[in-house]
CHARMM internal coordinates of N, CA and C (Angstrom, degrees):
IC EDIT
DIST 1 N 1 CA 1.4490
DIST 1 CA 1 C 1.5213
ANGL 1 N 1 CA 1 C 109.24
DIST 1 C 2 N 1.3118
ANGL 1 CA 1 C 2 N 116.56
DIHE 1 N 1 CA 1 C 2 N 130.30
DIST 2 N 2 CA 1.4553
ANGL 1 C 2 N 2 CA 121.56
DIHE 1 CA 1 C 2 N 2 CA -176.51
DIST 2 CA 2 C 1.5158
ANGL 2 N 2 CA 2 C 110.66
DIHE 1 C 2 N 2 CA 2 C -100.34
DIST 2 C 3 N 1.3217
ANGL 2 CA 2 C 3 N 115.26
DIHE 2 N 2 CA 2 C 3 N 147.12
DIST 3 N 3 CA 1.4590
ANGL 2 C 3 N 3 CA 121.28
DIHE 2 CA 2 C 3 N 3 CA 176.08
DIST 3 CA 3 C 1.5197
ANGL 3 N 3 CA 3 C 111.11
DIHE 2 C 3 N 3 CA 3 C -92.56
DIST 3 C 4 N 1.3429
ANGL 3 CA 3 C 4 N 115.58
DIHE 3 N 3 CA 3 C 4 N 9.00
DIST 4 N 4 CA 1.4533
ANGL 3 C 4 N 4 CA 121.39
DIHE 3 CA 3 C 4 N 4 CA -178.50
DIST 4 CA 4 C 1.5168
ANGL 4 N 4 CA 4 C 110.62
DIHE 3 C 4 N 4 CA 4 C -123.08
DIST 4 C 5 N 1.3275
ANGL 4 CA 4 C 5 N 115.10
DIHE 4 N 4 CA 4 C 5 N 152.74
DIST 5 N 5 CA 1.4596
ANGL 4 C 5 N 5 CA 120.27
DIHE 4 CA 4 C 5 N 5 CA 172.91
DIST 5 CA 5 C 1.5194
ANGL 5 N 5 CA 5 C 108.70
DIHE 4 C 5 N 5 CA 5 C -128.44
DIST 5 C 6 N 1.3211
ANGL 5 CA 5 C 6 N 114.94
DIHE 5 N 5 CA 5 C 6 N 151.08
DIST 6 N 6 CA 1.4603
ANGL 5 C 6 N 6 CA 120.98
DIHE 5 CA 5 C 6 N 6 CA -179.94
DIST 6 CA 6 C 1.5147
ANGL 6 N 6 CA 6 C 110.57
DIHE 5 C 6 N 6 CA 6 C -78.79
DIST 6 C 7 N 1.3132
ANGL 6 CA 6 C 7 N 115.00
DIHE 6 N 6 CA 6 C 7 N 139.56
DIST 7 N 7 CA 1.4536
ANGL 6 C 7 N 7 CA 122.31
DIHE 6 CA 6 C 7 N 7 CA 172.36
DIST 7 CA 7 C 1.5192
ANGL 7 N 7 CA 7 C 106.38
DIHE 6 C 7 N 7 CA 7 C -124.86
DIST 7 C 8 N 1.3311
ANGL 7 CA 7 C 8 N 117.14
DIHE 7 N 7 CA 7 C 8 N 114.35
DIST 8 N 8 CA 1.4556
ANGL 7 C 8 N 8 CA 121.94
DIHE 7 CA 7 C 8 N 8 CA -177.00
DIST 8 CA 8 C 1.5254
ANGL 8 N 8 CA 8 C 109.54
DIHE 7 C 8 N 8 CA 8 C -89.91
DIST 8 C 9 N 1.3239
ANGL 8 CA 8 C 9 N 116.41
DIHE 8 N 8 CA 8 C 9 N 114.07
DIST 9 N 9 CA 1.4603
ANGL 8 C 9 N 9 CA 121.69
DIHE 8 CA 8 C 9 N 9 CA 178.16
DIST 9 CA 9 C 1.5131
ANGL 9 N 9 CA 9 C 111.99
DIHE 8 C 9 N 9 CA 9 C -91.08
DIST 9 C 10 N 1.3306
ANGL 9 CA 9 C 10 N 116.93
DIHE 9 N 9 CA 9 C 10 N -4.11
DIST 10 N 10 CA 1.4566
ANGL 9 C 10 N 10 CA 121.68
DIHE 9 CA 9 C 10 N 10 CA -179.27
DIST 10 CA 10 C 1.5080
ANGL 10 N 10 CA 10 C 111.01
DIHE 9 C 10 N 10 CA 10 C -106.03
DIST 10 C 11 N 1.3109
ANGL 10 CA 10 C 11 N 114.24
DIHE 10 N 10 CA 10 C 11 N -138.93
DIST 11 N 11 CA 1.4628
ANGL 10 C 11 N 11 CA 121.24
DIHE 10 CA 10 C 11 N 11 CA 179.16
DIST 11 CA 11 C 1.5206
ANGL 11 N 11 CA 11 C 109.15
DIHE 10 C 11 N 11 CA 11 C -120.22
DIST 11 C 12 N 1.2999
ANGL 11 CA 11 C 12 N 116.11
DIHE 11 N 11 CA 11 C 12 N 177.82
DIST 12 N 12 CA 1.4675
ANGL 11 C 12 N 12 CA 119.97
DIHE 11 CA 11 C 12 N 12 CA 177.72
DIST 12 CA 12 C 1.5265
ANGL 12 N 12 CA 12 C 110.28
DIHE 11 C 12 N 12 CA 12 C -64.74
DIST 12 C 13 N 1.3467
ANGL 12 CA 12 C 13 N 116.51
DIHE 12 N 12 CA 12 C 13 N -40.29
DIST 13 N 13 CA 1.4628
ANGL 12 C 13 N 13 CA 121.44
DIHE 12 CA 12 C 13 N 13 CA -179.08
DIST 13 CA 13 C 1.5260
ANGL 13 N 13 CA 13 C 113.13
DIHE 12 C 13 N 13 CA 13 C -78.53
DIST 13 C 14 N 1.3268
ANGL 13 CA 13 C 14 N 117.15
DIHE 13 N 13 CA 13 C 14 N -25.36
DIST 14 N 14 CA 1.4683
ANGL 13 C 14 N 14 CA 122.25
DIHE 13 CA 13 C 14 N 14 CA -179.39
DIST 14 CA 14 C 1.5239
ANGL 14 N 14 CA 14 C 108.97
DIHE 13 C 14 N 14 CA 14 C -134.41
DIST 14 C 15 N 1.3509
ANGL 14 CA 14 C 15 N 117.08
DIHE 14 N 14 CA 14 C 15 N 73.11
DIST 15 N 15 CA 1.4640
ANGL 14 C 15 N 15 CA 119.74
DIHE 14 CA 14 C 15 N 15 CA -175.92
DIST 15 CA 15 C 1.5311
ANGL 15 N 15 CA 15 C 112.26
DIHE 14 C 15 N 15 CA 15 C -69.26
DIST 15 C 16 N 1.3056
ANGL 15 CA 15 C 16 N 114.88
DIHE 15 N 15 CA 15 C 16 N 145.16
DIST 16 N 16 CA 1.4596
ANGL 15 C 16 N 16 CA 122.89
DIHE 15 CA 15 C 16 N 16 CA 174.58
DIST 16 CA 16 C 1.5300
ANGL 16 N 16 CA 16 C 105.20
DIHE 15 C 16 N 16 CA 16 C -132.46
DIST 16 C 17 N 1.3205
ANGL 16 CA 16 C 17 N 114.85
DIHE 16 N 16 CA 16 C 17 N 94.87
DIST 17 N 17 CA 1.4573
ANGL 16 C 17 N 17 CA 121.86
DIHE 16 CA 16 C 17 N 17 CA -168.48
DIST 17 CA 17 C 1.5301
ANGL 17 N 17 CA 17 C 111.50
DIHE 16 C 17 N 17 CA 17 C -95.62
DIST 17 C 18 N 1.3291
ANGL 17 CA 17 C 18 N 116.17
DIHE 17 N 17 CA 17 C 18 N 131.99
DIST 18 N 18 CA 1.4635
ANGL 17 C 18 N 18 CA 123.45
DIHE 17 CA 17 C 18 N 18 CA 166.82
DIST 18 CA 18 C 1.5213
ANGL 18 N 18 CA 18 C 106.00
DIHE 17 C 18 N 18 CA 18 C -123.41
DIST 18 C 19 N 1.3061
ANGL 18 CA 18 C 19 N 116.62
DIHE 18 N 18 CA 18 C 19 N 157.95
DIST 19 N 19 CA 1.4570
ANGL 18 C 19 N 19 CA 120.98
DIHE 18 CA 18 C 19 N 19 CA -179.92
DIST 19 CA 19 C 1.5178
ANGL 19 N 19 CA 19 C 109.83
DIHE 18 C 19 N 19 CA 19 C -110.87
DIST 19 C 20 N 1.3274
ANGL 19 CA 19 C 20 N 115.77
DIHE 19 N 19 CA 19 C 20 N 137.60
DIST 20 N 20 CA 1.4576
ANGL 19 C 20 N 20 CA 121.74
DIHE 19 CA 19 C 20 N 20 CA 174.93
DIST 20 CA 20 C 1.5261
ANGL 20 N 20 CA 20 C 107.85
DIHE 19 C 20 N 20 CA 20 C -128.46
DIST 20 C 21 N 1.3156
ANGL 20 CA 20 C 21 N 116.06
DIHE 20 N 20 CA 20 C 21 N 159.21
DIST 21 N 21 CA 1.4544
ANGL 20 C 21 N 21 CA 121.35
DIHE 20 CA 20 C 21 N 21 CA -177.61
DIST 21 CA 21 C 1.5140
ANGL 21 N 21 CA 21 C 112.95
DIHE 20 C 21 N 21 CA 21 C -68.02
DIST 21 C 22 N 1.3170
ANGL 21 CA 21 C 22 N 116.36
DIHE 21 N 21 CA 21 C 22 N 136.63
DIST 22 N 22 CA 1.4596
ANGL 21 C 22 N 22 CA 122.38
DIHE 21 CA 21 C 22 N 22 CA 179.61
DIST 22 CA 22 C 1.5254
ANGL 22 N 22 CA 22 C 110.75
DIHE 21 C 22 N 22 CA 22 C -64.53
DIST 22 C 23 N 1.3205
ANGL 22 CA 22 C 23 N 117.10
DIHE 22 N 22 CA 22 C 23 N -36.67
DIST 23 N 23 CA 1.4575
ANGL 22 C 23 N 23 CA 121.28
DIHE 22 CA 22 C 23 N 23 CA -173.87
DIST 23 CA 23 C 1.5158
ANGL 23 N 23 CA 23 C 115.25
DIHE 22 C 23 N 23 CA 23 C -85.23
DIST 23 C 24 N 1.3255
ANGL 23 CA 23 C 24 N 117.95
DIHE 23 N 23 CA 23 C 24 N 6.89
DIST 24 N 24 CA 1.4606
ANGL 23 C 24 N 24 CA 119.55
DIHE 23 CA 23 C 24 N 24 CA -179.81
DIST 24 CA 24 C 1.5302
ANGL 24 N 24 CA 24 C 110.63
DIHE 23 C 24 N 24 CA 24 C -70.44
DIST 24 C 25 N 1.3276
ANGL 24 CA 24 C 25 N 116.99
DIHE 24 N 24 CA 24 C 25 N 144.90
DIST 25 N 25 CA 1.4658
ANGL 24 C 25 N 25 CA 119.03
DIHE 24 CA 24 C 25 N 25 CA 175.73
DIST 25 CA 25 C 1.5293
ANGL 25 N 25 CA 25 C 110.20
DIHE 24 C 25 N 25 CA 25 C -61.80
DIST 25 C 26 N 1.3292
ANGL 25 CA 25 C 26 N 117.36
DIHE 25 N 25 CA 25 C 26 N 148.46
DIST 26 N 26 CA 1.4613
ANGL 25 C 26 N 26 CA 122.70
DIHE 25 CA 25 C 26 N 26 CA -176.98
DIST 26 CA 26 C 1.5266
ANGL 26 N 26 CA 26 C 111.24
DIHE 25 C 26 N 26 CA 26 C -56.62
DIST 26 C 27 N 1.3071
ANGL 26 CA 26 C 27 N 117.75
DIHE 26 N 26 CA 26 C 27 N -39.08
DIST 27 N 27 CA 1.4713
ANGL 26 C 27 N 27 CA 120.43
DIHE 26 CA 26 C 27 N 27 CA -179.94
DIST 27 CA 27 C 1.5243
ANGL 27 N 27 CA 27 C 111.34
DIHE 26 C 27 N 27 CA 27 C -60.79
DIST 27 C 28 N 1.3255
ANGL 27 CA 27 C 28 N 116.82
DIHE 27 N 27 CA 27 C 28 N -41.18
DIST 28 N 28 CA 1.4638
ANGL 27 C 28 N 28 CA 121.01
DIHE 27 CA 27 C 28 N 28 CA 179.09
DIST 28 CA 28 C 1.5314
ANGL 28 N 28 CA 28 C 110.63
DIHE 27 C 28 N 28 CA 28 C -69.86
DIST 28 C 29 N 1.3269
ANGL 28 CA 28 C 29 N 117.51
DIHE 28 N 28 CA 28 C 29 N -40.39
DIST 29 N 29 CA 1.4701
ANGL 28 C 29 N 29 CA 121.02
DIHE 28 CA 28 C 29 N 29 CA 176.87
DIST 29 CA 29 C 1.5287
ANGL 29 N 29 CA 29 C 110.41
DIHE 28 C 29 N 29 CA 29 C -58.23
DIST 29 C 30 N 1.3359
ANGL 29 CA 29 C 30 N 116.31
DIHE 29 N 29 CA 29 C 30 N -43.02
DIST 30 N 30 CA 1.4594
ANGL 29 C 30 N 30 CA 120.41
DIHE 29 CA 29 C 30 N 30 CA 179.37
DIST 30 CA 30 C 1.5235
ANGL 30 N 30 CA 30 C 111.42
DIHE 29 C 30 N 30 CA 30 C -64.61
DIST 30 C 31 N 1.3337
ANGL 30 CA 30 C 31 N 117.14
DIHE 30 N 30 CA 30 C 31 N -41.90
DIST 31 N 31 CA 1.4706
ANGL 30 C 31 N 31 CA 120.64
DIHE 30 CA 30 C 31 N 31 CA 178.43
DIST 31 CA 31 C 1.5278
ANGL 31 N 31 CA 31 C 110.81
DIHE 30 C 31 N 31 CA 31 C -64.86
DIST 31 C 32 N 1.3299
ANGL 31 CA 31 C 32 N 117.33
DIHE 31 N 31 CA 31 C 32 N -41.47
DIST 32 N 32 CA 1.4602
ANGL 31 C 32 N 32 CA 120.75
DIHE 31 CA 31 C 32 N 32 CA 177.90
DIST 32 CA 32 C 1.5239
ANGL 32 N 32 CA 32 C 111.01
DIHE 31 C 32 N 32 CA 32 C -63.97
DIST 32 C 33 N 1.3194
ANGL 32 CA 32 C 33 N 116.31
DIHE 32 N 32 CA 32 C 33 N -41.64
DIST 33 N 33 CA 1.4592
ANGL 32 C 33 N 33 CA 120.32
DIHE 32 CA 32 C 33 N 33 CA 179.68
DIST 33 CA 33 C 1.5255
ANGL 33 N 33 CA 33 C 110.70
DIHE 32 C 33 N 33 CA 33 C -60.94
DIST 33 C 34 N 1.3171
ANGL 33 CA 33 C 34 N 117.32
DIHE 33 N 33 CA 33 C 34 N -46.52
DIST 34 N 34 CA 1.4648
ANGL 33 C 34 N 34 CA 121.51
DIHE 33 CA 33 C 34 N 34 CA 179.20
DIST 34 CA 34 C 1.5251
ANGL 34 N 34 CA 34 C 110.15
DIHE 33 C 34 N 34 CA 34 C -62.62
DIST 34 C 35 N 1.3297
ANGL 34 CA 34 C 35 N 117.31
DIHE 34 N 34 CA 34 C 35 N -43.58
DIST 35 N 35 CA 1.4661
ANGL 34 C 35 N 35 CA 121.72
DIHE 34 CA 34 C 35 N 35 CA -179.77
DIST 35 CA 35 C 1.5231
ANGL 35 N 35 CA 35 C 110.82
DIHE 34 C 35 N 35 CA 35 C -63.72
DIST 35 C 36 N 1.3344
ANGL 35 CA 35 C 36 N 117.32
DIHE 35 N 35 CA 35 C 36 N -48.88
DIST 36 N 36 CA 1.4651
ANGL 35 C 36 N 36 CA 121.02
DIHE 35 CA 35 C 36 N 36 CA 179.51
DIST 36 CA 36 C 1.5257
ANGL 36 N 36 CA 36 C 111.17
DIHE 35 C 36 N 36 CA 36 C -61.52
DIST 36 C 37 N 1.3343
ANGL 36 CA 36 C 37 N 117.38
DIHE 36 N 36 CA 36 C 37 N -41.73
DIST 37 N 37 CA 1.4705
ANGL 36 C 37 N 37 CA 120.31
DIHE 36 CA 36 C 37 N 37 CA 178.36
DIST 37 CA 37 C 1.5284
ANGL 37 N 37 CA 37 C 110.62
DIHE 36 C 37 N 37 CA 37 C -61.11
DIST 37 C 38 N 1.3231
ANGL 37 CA 37 C 38 N 116.52
DIHE 37 N 37 CA 37 C 38 N -39.09
DIST 38 N 38 CA 1.4572
ANGL 37 C 38 N 38 CA 120.69
DIHE 37 CA 37 C 38 N 38 CA -178.54
DIST 38 CA 38 C 1.5227
ANGL 38 N 38 CA 38 C 113.74
DIHE 37 C 38 N 38 CA 38 C -69.23
DIST 38 C 39 N 1.3325
ANGL 38 CA 38 C 39 N 116.13
DIHE 38 N 38 CA 38 C 39 N -26.26
DIST 39 N 39 CA 1.4613
ANGL 38 C 39 N 39 CA 120.66
DIHE 38 CA 38 C 39 N 39 CA -176.38
DIST 39 CA 39 C 1.5276
ANGL 39 N 39 CA 39 C 113.72
DIHE 38 C 39 N 39 CA 39 C -115.91
DIST 39 C 40 N 1.3385
ANGL 39 CA 39 C 40 N 117.96
DIHE 39 N 39 CA 39 C 40 N 14.14
DIST 40 N 40 CA 1.4672
ANGL 39 C 40 N 40 CA 119.94
DIHE 39 CA 39 C 40 N 40 CA -174.65
DIST 40 CA 40 C 1.5258
ANGL 40 N 40 CA 40 C 113.00
DIHE 39 C 40 N 40 CA 40 C -62.62
DIST 40 C 41 N 1.3303
ANGL 40 CA 40 C 41 N 117.36
DIHE 40 N 40 CA 40 C 41 N -20.26
DIST 41 N 41 CA 1.4609
ANGL 40 C 41 N 41 CA 119.84
DIHE 40 CA 40 C 41 N 41 CA 179.60
DIST 41 CA 41 C 1.5292
ANGL 41 N 41 CA 41 C 112.80
DIHE 40 C 41 N 41 CA 41 C -76.13
DIST 41 C 42 N 1.3322
ANGL 41 CA 41 C 42 N 118.81
DIHE 41 N 41 CA 41 C 42 N -10.21
DIST 42 N 42 CA 1.4643
ANGL 41 C 42 N 42 CA 120.31
DIHE 41 CA 41 C 42 N 42 CA 179.06
DIST 42 CA 42 C 1.5294
ANGL 42 N 42 CA 42 C 111.88
DIHE 41 C 42 N 42 CA 42 C -94.02
DIST 42 C 43 N 1.3393
ANGL 42 CA 42 C 43 N 117.34
DIHE 42 N 42 CA 42 C 43 N -10.03
DIST 43 N 43 CA 1.4554
ANGL 42 C 43 N 43 CA 120.83
DIHE 42 CA 42 C 43 N 43 CA 178.13
DIST 43 CA 43 C 1.5278
ANGL 43 N 43 CA 43 C 110.04
DIHE 42 C 43 N 43 CA 43 C -83.22
DIST 43 C 44 N 1.3104
ANGL 43 CA 43 C 44 N 115.99
DIHE 43 N 43 CA 43 C 44 N 150.94
DIST 44 N 44 CA 1.4582
ANGL 43 C 44 N 44 CA 121.91
DIHE 43 CA 43 C 44 N 44 CA 174.06
DIST 44 CA 44 C 1.5220
ANGL 44 N 44 CA 44 C 106.47
DIHE 43 C 44 N 44 CA 44 C -100.55
DIST 44 C 45 N 1.3257
ANGL 44 CA 44 C 45 N 116.01
DIHE 44 N 44 CA 44 C 45 N 122.72
DIST 45 N 45 CA 1.4591
ANGL 44 C 45 N 45 CA 120.80
DIHE 44 CA 44 C 45 N 45 CA -175.03
DIST 45 CA 45 C 1.5191
ANGL 45 N 45 CA 45 C 112.74
DIHE 44 C 45 N 45 CA 45 C -100.70
DIST 45 C 46 N 1.3412
ANGL 45 CA 45 C 46 N 117.28
DIHE 45 N 45 CA 45 C 46 N -12.64
DIST 46 N 46 CA 1.4549
ANGL 45 C 46 N 46 CA 120.56
DIHE 45 CA 45 C 46 N 46 CA 176.62
DIST 46 CA 46 C 1.5247
ANGL 46 N 46 CA 46 C 108.93
DIHE 45 C 46 N 46 CA 46 C -154.03
DIST 46 C 47 N 1.3119
ANGL 46 CA 46 C 47 N 116.17
DIHE 46 N 46 CA 46 C 47 N 162.55
DIST 47 N 47 CA 1.4667
ANGL 46 C 47 N 47 CA 120.28
DIHE 46 CA 46 C 47 N 47 CA 178.74
DIST 47 CA 47 C 1.5256
ANGL 47 N 47 CA 47 C 111.42
DIHE 46 C 47 N 47 CA 47 C -63.88
DIST 47 C 48 N 1.3302
ANGL 47 CA 47 C 48 N 116.85
DIHE 47 N 47 CA 47 C 48 N -28.61
DIST 48 N 48 CA 1.4610
ANGL 47 C 48 N 48 CA 120.39
DIHE 47 CA 47 C 48 N 48 CA 179.35
DIST 48 CA 48 C 1.5238
ANGL 48 N 48 CA 48 C 112.31
DIHE 47 C 48 N 48 CA 48 C -62.01
DIST 48 C 49 N 1.3170
ANGL 48 CA 48 C 49 N 117.00
DIHE 48 N 48 CA 48 C 49 N -25.02
DIST 49 N 49 CA 1.4577
ANGL 48 C 49 N 49 CA 121.61
DIHE 48 CA 48 C 49 N 49 CA -179.63
DIST 49 CA 49 C 1.5310
ANGL 49 N 49 CA 49 C 112.68
DIHE 48 C 49 N 49 CA 49 C -82.85
DIST 49 C 50 N 1.3079
ANGL 49 CA 49 C 50 N 117.17
DIHE 49 N 49 CA 49 C 50 N -4.92
DIST 50 N 50 CA 1.4649
ANGL 49 C 50 N 50 CA 121.72
DIHE 49 CA 49 C 50 N 50 CA -177.50
DIST 50 CA 50 C 1.5249
ANGL 50 N 50 CA 50 C 109.40
DIHE 49 C 50 N 50 CA 50 C -91.83
DIST 50 C 51 N 1.3145
ANGL 50 CA 50 C 51 N 116.20
DIHE 50 N 50 CA 50 C 51 N 67.26
DIST 51 N 51 CA 1.4610
ANGL 50 C 51 N 51 CA 121.63
DIHE 50 CA 50 C 51 N 51 CA -176.96
DIST 51 CA 51 C 1.5289
ANGL 51 N 51 CA 51 C 110.21
DIHE 50 C 51 N 51 CA 51 C -63.08
DIST 51 C 52 N 1.3235
ANGL 51 CA 51 C 52 N 115.31
DIHE 51 N 51 CA 51 C 52 N 136.40
DIST 52 N 52 CA 1.4547
ANGL 51 C 52 N 52 CA 120.84
DIHE 51 CA 51 C 52 N 52 CA 175.83
DIST 52 CA 52 C 1.5219
ANGL 52 N 52 CA 52 C 114.80
DIHE 51 C 52 N 52 CA 52 C 83.84
DIST 52 C 53 N 1.3248
ANGL 52 CA 52 C 53 N 118.18
DIHE 52 N 52 CA 52 C 53 N 1.09
DIST 53 N 53 CA 1.4645
ANGL 52 C 53 N 53 CA 120.85
DIHE 52 CA 52 C 53 N 53 CA 178.80
DIST 53 CA 53 C 1.5241
ANGL 53 N 53 CA 53 C 107.92
DIHE 52 C 53 N 53 CA 53 C -103.72
DIST 53 C 54 N 1.3155
ANGL 53 CA 53 C 54 N 115.57
DIHE 53 N 53 CA 53 C 54 N 123.64
DIST 54 N 54 CA 1.4527
ANGL 53 C 54 N 54 CA 122.38
DIHE 53 CA 53 C 54 N 54 CA -178.47
DIST 54 CA 54 C 1.5368
ANGL 54 N 54 CA 54 C 110.01
DIHE 53 C 54 N 54 CA 54 C -61.95
DIST 54 C 55 N 1.3440
ANGL 54 CA 54 C 55 N 118.18
DIHE 54 N 54 CA 54 C 55 N 128.25
DIST 55 N 55 CA 1.4672
ANGL 54 C 55 N 55 CA 120.43
DIHE 54 CA 54 C 55 N 55 CA 179.06
DIST 55 CA 55 C 1.5316
ANGL 55 N 55 CA 55 C 113.42
DIHE 54 C 55 N 55 CA 55 C -56.03
DIST 55 C 56 N 1.3148
ANGL 55 CA 55 C 56 N 118.72
DIHE 55 N 55 CA 55 C 56 N -24.24
DIST 56 N 56 CA 1.4672
ANGL 55 C 56 N 56 CA 120.65
DIHE 55 CA 55 C 56 N 56 CA 177.22
DIST 56 CA 56 C 1.5214
ANGL 56 N 56 CA 56 C 110.93
DIHE 55 C 56 N 56 CA 56 C -61.23
DIST 56 C 57 N 1.3189
ANGL 56 CA 56 C 57 N 116.45
DIHE 56 N 56 CA 56 C 57 N -22.83
DIST 57 N 57 CA 1.4632
ANGL 56 C 57 N 57 CA 121.41
DIHE 56 CA 56 C 57 N 57 CA -179.08
DIST 57 CA 57 C 1.5309
ANGL 57 N 57 CA 57 C 111.80
DIHE 56 C 57 N 57 CA 57 C -70.25
DIST 57 C 58 N 1.3392
ANGL 57 CA 57 C 58 N 117.42
DIHE 57 N 57 CA 57 C 58 N -37.95
DIST 58 N 58 CA 1.4580
ANGL 57 C 58 N 58 CA 119.82
DIHE 57 CA 57 C 58 N 58 CA -174.64
DIST 58 CA 58 C 1.5288
ANGL 58 N 58 CA 58 C 114.35
DIHE 57 C 58 N 58 CA 58 C -113.88
DIST 58 C 59 N 1.3245
ANGL 58 CA 58 C 59 N 117.95
DIHE 58 N 58 CA 58 C 59 N 2.77
DIST 59 N 59 CA 1.4522
ANGL 58 C 59 N 59 CA 120.64
DIHE 58 CA 58 C 59 N 59 CA 176.27
DIST 59 CA 59 C 1.5227
ANGL 59 N 59 CA 59 C 109.18
DIHE 58 C 59 N 59 CA 59 C -109.38
DIST 59 C 60 N 1.3063
ANGL 59 CA 59 C 60 N 116.14
DIHE 59 N 59 CA 59 C 60 N 147.86
DIST 60 N 60 CA 1.4605
ANGL 59 C 60 N 60 CA 120.00
DIHE 59 CA 59 C 60 N 60 CA 176.04
DIST 60 CA 60 C 1.5292
ANGL 60 N 60 CA 60 C 109.63
DIHE 59 C 60 N 60 CA 60 C -132.23
DIST 60 C 61 N 1.2922
ANGL 60 CA 60 C 61 N 115.23
DIHE 60 N 60 CA 60 C 61 N 160.17
DIST 61 N 61 CA 1.4558
ANGL 60 C 61 N 61 CA 121.95
DIHE 60 CA 60 C 61 N 61 CA 178.47
DIST 61 CA 61 C 1.5254
ANGL 61 N 61 CA 61 C 107.89
DIHE 60 C 61 N 61 CA 61 C -131.38
DIST 61 C 62 N 1.3021
ANGL 61 CA 61 C 62 N 115.59
DIHE 61 N 61 CA 61 C 62 N 137.27
DIST 62 N 62 CA 1.4589
ANGL 61 C 62 N 62 CA 121.15
DIHE 61 CA 61 C 62 N 62 CA 176.36
DIST 62 CA 62 C 1.5179
ANGL 62 N 62 CA 62 C 107.47
DIHE 61 C 62 N 62 CA 62 C -99.62
DIST 62 C 63 N 1.2964
ANGL 62 CA 62 C 63 N 115.36
DIHE 62 N 62 CA 62 C 63 N 117.18
DIST 63 N 63 CA 1.4542
ANGL 62 C 63 N 63 CA 119.41
DIHE 62 CA 62 C 63 N 63 CA 179.96
DIST 63 CA 63 C 1.5261
ANGL 63 N 63 CA 63 C 109.01
DIHE 62 C 63 N 63 CA 63 C -84.61
DIST 63 C 64 N 1.3105
ANGL 63 CA 63 C 64 N 115.64
DIHE 63 N 63 CA 63 C 64 N 138.25
DIST 64 N 64 CA 1.4560
ANGL 63 C 64 N 64 CA 120.09
DIHE 63 CA 63 C 64 N 64 CA 178.66
DIST 64 CA 64 C 1.5258
ANGL 64 N 64 CA 64 C 108.15
DIHE 63 C 64 N 64 CA 64 C -151.89
DIST 64 C 65 N 1.3101
ANGL 64 CA 64 C 65 N 114.48
DIHE 64 N 64 CA 64 C 65 N 163.04
DIST 65 N 65 CA 1.4546
ANGL 64 C 65 N 65 CA 119.85
DIHE 64 CA 64 C 65 N 65 CA 177.10
DIST 65 CA 65 C 1.5237
ANGL 65 N 65 CA 65 C 108.93
DIHE 64 C 65 N 65 CA 65 C -76.46
DIST 65 C 66 N 1.3175
ANGL 65 CA 65 C 66 N 116.19
DIHE 65 N 65 CA 65 C 66 N 141.28
DIST 66 N 66 CA 1.4596
ANGL 65 C 66 N 66 CA 120.94
DIHE 65 CA 65 C 66 N 66 CA -177.59
DIST 66 CA 66 C 1.5293
ANGL 66 N 66 CA 66 C 112.90
DIHE 65 C 66 N 66 CA 66 C -59.20
DIST 66 C 67 N 1.3356
ANGL 66 CA 66 C 67 N 117.71
DIHE 66 N 66 CA 66 C 67 N -33.68
DIST 67 N 67 CA 1.4764
ANGL 66 C 67 N 67 CA 120.24
DIHE 66 CA 66 C 67 N 67 CA -177.49
DIST 67 CA 67 C 1.5216
ANGL 67 N 67 CA 67 C 112.15
DIHE 66 C 67 N 67 CA 67 C -96.28
DIST 67 C 68 N 1.3236
ANGL 67 CA 67 C 68 N 118.75
DIHE 67 N 67 CA 67 C 68 N 10.91
DIST 68 N 68 CA 1.4693
ANGL 67 C 68 N 68 CA 121.52
DIHE 67 CA 67 C 68 N 68 CA -178.90
DIST 68 CA 68 C 1.5202
ANGL 68 N 68 CA 68 C 109.71
DIHE 67 C 68 N 68 CA 68 C -69.98
DIST 68 C 69 N 1.3370
ANGL 68 CA 68 C 69 N 115.74
DIHE 68 N 68 CA 68 C 69 N 141.55
DIST 69 N 69 CA 1.4488
ANGL 68 C 69 N 69 CA 121.52
DIHE 68 CA 68 C 69 N 69 CA 177.43
DIST 69 CA 69 C 1.5378
ANGL 69 N 69 CA 69 C 108.43
DIHE 68 C 69 N 69 CA 69 C -101.08
DIST 69 C 70 N 1.3307
ANGL 69 CA 69 C 70 N 117.64
DIHE 69 N 69 CA 69 C 70 N 134.28
DIST 70 N 70 CA 1.4610
ANGL 69 C 70 N 70 CA 120.13
DIHE 69 CA 69 C 70 N 70 CA -178.96
DIST 70 CA 70 C 1.5288
ANGL 70 N 70 CA 70 C 111.35
DIHE 69 C 70 N 70 CA 70 C -66.36
DIST 70 C 71 N 1.3076
ANGL 70 CA 70 C 71 N 115.80
DIHE 70 N 70 CA 70 C 71 N 146.42
DIST 71 N 71 CA 1.4688
ANGL 70 C 71 N 71 CA 122.16
DIHE 70 CA 70 C 71 N 71 CA 178.10
DIST 71 CA 71 C 1.5214
ANGL 71 N 71 CA 71 C 107.49
DIHE 70 C 71 N 71 CA 71 C -115.30
DIST 71 C 72 N 1.3029
ANGL 71 CA 71 C 72 N 117.13
DIHE 71 N 71 CA 71 C 72 N 129.46
DIST 72 N 72 CA 1.4559
ANGL 71 C 72 N 72 CA 121.44
DIHE 71 CA 71 C 72 N 72 CA 178.18
DIST 72 CA 72 C 1.5241
ANGL 72 N 72 CA 72 C 108.85
DIHE 71 C 72 N 72 CA 72 C -99.07
DIST 72 C 73 N 1.3246
ANGL 72 CA 72 C 73 N 115.10
DIHE 72 N 72 CA 72 C 73 N 126.27
DIST 73 N 73 CA 1.4648
ANGL 72 C 73 N 73 CA 119.80
DIHE 72 CA 72 C 73 N 73 CA 178.20
DIST 73 CA 73 C 1.5182
ANGL 73 N 73 CA 73 C 109.24
DIHE 72 C 73 N 73 CA 73 C -129.19
DIST 73 C 74 N 1.3237
ANGL 73 CA 73 C 74 N 116.23
DIHE 73 N 73 CA 73 C 74 N 154.38
DIST 74 N 74 CA 1.4695
ANGL 73 C 74 N 74 CA 120.54
DIHE 73 CA 73 C 74 N 74 CA 176.20
DIST 74 CA 74 C 1.5025
ANGL 74 N 74 CA 74 C 109.30
DIHE 73 C 74 N 74 CA 74 C -82.75
END
COOR INIT
IC SEED 1 N 1 CA 1 C
IC BUILD
């Protein structure tokens, strides 16, 4: 069970999802929705929108031995 709910600031075909608390009062949810809608153009929704930022900054690589066997843990 999640304490968050999705709020789509985009469209069905181009969703732009932010999460807000499930337990927030309706009045606050409405104010947040209006605020987020008003400023949705300042959010970055994908790495492609991060012009001028080197991909090495937001990508990582896990180094491992080629013959290593994966271990499954709980």
